[in-house]
N, C-alpha and C positions, 0 to 999 in steps of 0.2 A: 263256280261263278255262274250266275244266270245271264250275264251280259257277255257278248263276244269280246275277246281280247286278242290283240296282235301277238304273234309268236315269232321270235327271232332266234336264229341259230348261229352260234359262233363257228368260225372255220375250224377251231380246235375240236368241236364236237363232231363235225363232218370228217375230220382227219382220224379221230379215234374210232368212229363208226367204221370207216373204211379199213383201218388197220386191224380192228378186233373182230369184225364180222367177216371181212374179206370176201364178199361176193360182189357180183356185178353192181356197180355204184347206183345206177338208175333204180334198181329194185330197192336198195336200202333207203334211198332218199324218198321214194314214193311211199314207203312204209311210214316214215316220219310224217309226211303230209296226211296220210290216212288216219294215223293215231290222233292227231290234233284236230281232225274234223269230226271225230266221234262225239256223240252227245255226252257219254260217260267215258272218262279217261281213267284207266286203271293206274293207280299210283300209290306210293307209300310216302307219308310225311316223315321227314327226317330233319328236325330242327327248322331252319328257315328255307330249306329246299325240299323239293319233292323228287322222288325217283319214279319216273313214268315207265311202266313196263313196255318193253320192246320185243315183239314177236316176229319170228320168221317161220313160215310153214306151220303156223299155229303152235309153235313151241317158243317159250321164253328164252331169249339169248342174253338179255341184259336190260339195262335201264338208261333212259335219257335223264340226266341230272338237270332239273329245271328250277329256276327261281323267279319269283314275281318281282319285277322292277317297275314301280309306279303302276301304270296301266297296261303293262305288257309282260309277257313271259319270255324269258331268255333261257335257251338251252345251252348250258355251259360245256357239257361233255357227254360222252357215252361210256358207260361202265359195262364191261362184259360180266356175265353172271358170276364168275369166280373171283372177280376183283374185290379187293378189301372193302370198298365203300358200299357194297351190296349186302343185304341180309344173308345171302347164300355164301358170299365170300367170307363174311364174318364167321359163319357156321363152320366153314372149311378150316378157318384158322383155329377155331376153338377145338374142333375134333382132332386135327393132326398137326396143329401148330405151324401151318404154312403161312409165311408172311409174303409180302409183295415180291420180294426178290426170289423166294423159292418158286412162286408161281411163274415168274418170268423165266427162271432157269429151266424149269420143267416144261415150259411153253404150254401151260394150260390156261393162259390168259388171253387166248385168241381162238376163235372157232376153228380155223383151218388146222392149227397145230393140235388143238384138243382132239379134233376128229381123227387126226393121223394116228393116235394111240389105239383106236378101236377099243375103248375102255369097256364097252358092253360085253366084250369077250372074256373079261376078267371078273370073276364073281366078287372078289373082295373089293376091288376098286369100284365096281358098279354099286355095291352096298354103300360105300363111303359117299359117292357122289349123289346117290338117291337120298341118303340121310341128310346131306348138306343142302338139299333142295335143288340140285342141279340135274335131276333126272331128264329134264327136257333136252339137255345138250346131247344125251345119249341117243336121241331120236333124229339127229341131224346129219348123220354120216352121208346121206345122199347129196348134201350140198357141196361136197368136195369138188364135184365136177364144175361148179359155178365159181370156184375160188379163182381169184385173180393171179395167184401164185401156185406153182406146182410144189406140193409138199410131199416128201417121202414118208412112207409109213414108219411109225416108231413102235418100239416094243413096250407094252404096258408094264412089263416086269421091271423096266428101268424106274418107273414111278414107285413100284412096290419096294425095290431095293433102296431108293432114296428115303422112303417113309418107314423103313423096317424098324427103326428105333422109336417110332411114335407110339405113345401109350395106346392109341386106338387099335393098332394091329397087334401089339403085345398082349392086350386083354383078350383079343379074339382067339389067341392060341390056347387059352385055358379052358 
């Protein structure tokens, strides 16, 4: 749009942003402000909504789901990069048949718990997440110290074991 429009954000979006990125709230909220003050806003059209790219430390971590309502934009929610409503989340589902419940069970649906796996140390998992478009998440381990919660390290082999029956990893063995 060539004319300025007001931007509103629902509490739900702020709650999901806090829950899924889980770093100091002031930083996360400032990023939203800066995104919508840019002349060009990186986004993907998806039906009647747009997914506005959300970056932390120059790495994409997810999307703000935005809809135009009359003469204003409304930010409805924040989707972490692996969530089903994102292109990357859909690709993950296609590659290894991970649905929302699987992602929640494995705790790869939030930055703090995703980072706790240190996936970059596992070659097969790294390949999977890079192929799904989630390579940027592998570069954010340094943000653990800014997490609002203390998360214990997890074993990436537990994800491998969970996904061992997936066609993606079975084909890799041949």
